[in-house]
C-alpha positions as CSV (number, residue, x, y, z in Angstrom):
1,M,-24.1,-8.3,47.2
2,S,-23.4,-11.0,44.7
3,T,-25.5,-9.3,41.7
4,I,-23.1,-6.6,42.0
5,E,-20.1,-8.3,41.9
6,H,-21.1,-10.9,38.7
7,T,-22.1,-7.0,37.3
8,N,-18.7,-5.8,38.0
9,K,-17.4,-9.3,36.8
10,N,-19.4,-9.0,33.5
11,R,-18.6,-5.6,33.3
12,Y,-14.7,-6.2,32.8
13,L,-14.9,-9.2,30.7
14,K,-16.8,-7.3,28.3
15,K,-13.4,-4.3,28.5
16,R,-11.7,-7.5,28.1
17,R,-12.7,-8.7,25.1
18,N,-12.9,-5.1,23.5
19,F,-9.6,-4.3,24.4
20,R,-8.4,-7.9,23.1
21,K,-10.4,-7.2,19.8
22,F,-9.0,-4.0,19.2
23,N,-5.1,-5.6,19.4
24,L,-6.2,-8.0,17.4
25,L,-7.2,-5.3,14.7
26,F,-4.7,-3.0,15.6
27,G,-2.7,-5.9,14.8
28,R,-3.9,-6.8,11.4
29,L,-3.6,-3.0,10.4
30,E,-0.4,-3.3,11.0
31,I,0.5,-6.6,8.8
32,D,-1.5,-4.8,5.8
33,D,0.7,-1.4,6.4
34,N,3.5,-3.8,6.3
35,G,2.3,-5.8,2.9
36,F,1.3,-2.0,1.2
37,D,5.1,-0.8,2.3
38,D,6.6,-4.3,0.9
39,L,4.8,-4.1,-2.4
40,S,5.2,0.0,-2.8
41,K,9.2,-0.8,-3.0
42,E,8.0,-3.3,-5.1
43,I,6.6,-1.3,-7.9
44,E,9.3,1.2,-7.1
45,K,12.2,-1.0,-8.3
46,H,9.7,-2.0,-11.7
47,D,9.7,0.8,-12.2
48,I,13.6,1.8,-12.4
49,I,14.4,-1.6,-14.4
50,L,11.8,0.0,-16.4
51,I,13.3,3.3,-16.3
52,D,16.6,2.2,-17.0
53,K,15.5,0.0,-20.0
54,I,14.0,3.0,-22.0
55,K,16.8,5.0,-21.7
56,E,19.1,2.4,-22.5
57,G,17.1,2.1,-26.5
58,Q,15.6,-1.6,-25.2
59,H,11.7,-0.8,-25.4
60,E,11.2,-2.3,-28.4
61,D,9.7,-6.1,-26.2
62,M,7.2,-3.9,-24.1
63,P,3.9,-3.7,-23.8
64,I,2.3,-0.6,-24.3
65,N,0.9,0.6,-21.2
66,P,-0.1,3.9,-18.7
67,L,3.6,3.0,-17.6
68,T,5.6,2.6,-20.2
69,L,3.9,5.2,-22.3
70,R,4.4,8.1,-19.3
71,A,7.5,7.2,-19.0
72,Y,8.7,6.6,-22.9
73,L,7.4,10.1,-23.6
74,K,8.5,12.0,-20.5
75,D,9.8,14.9,-23.0
76,Y,6.3,15.6,-24.1
77,E,4.8,17.8,-20.7
78,D,3.1,19.9,-23.0
79,I,1.0,17.5,-23.8
80,R,-3.1,18.7,-22.3
81,G,-3.4,16.0,-19.5
82,F,0.2,14.2,-19.7
83,N,2.6,14.7,-16.2
84,K,6.3,13.9,-15.9
85,Y,6.7,10.8,-14.5
86,Y,10.4,11.2,-13.1
């Protein structure tokens, strides 16, 4: 009888450890998801500021990169492979 009780106890402990691991991983996923969401919001804020500067003609001091170039050339959507940014 003690062997059966010991086996059942081991199964219970294993299930409990697996459940704990699952909860820890789920918590980590939740933290990472919130981090990506915050990062996405920061990028959107930056994009809005960038677009506003371009609309106001304050683009002389901007670096040339895909984001700034796309926002600056918004009227040139007939260029092959060029997608309108906003």
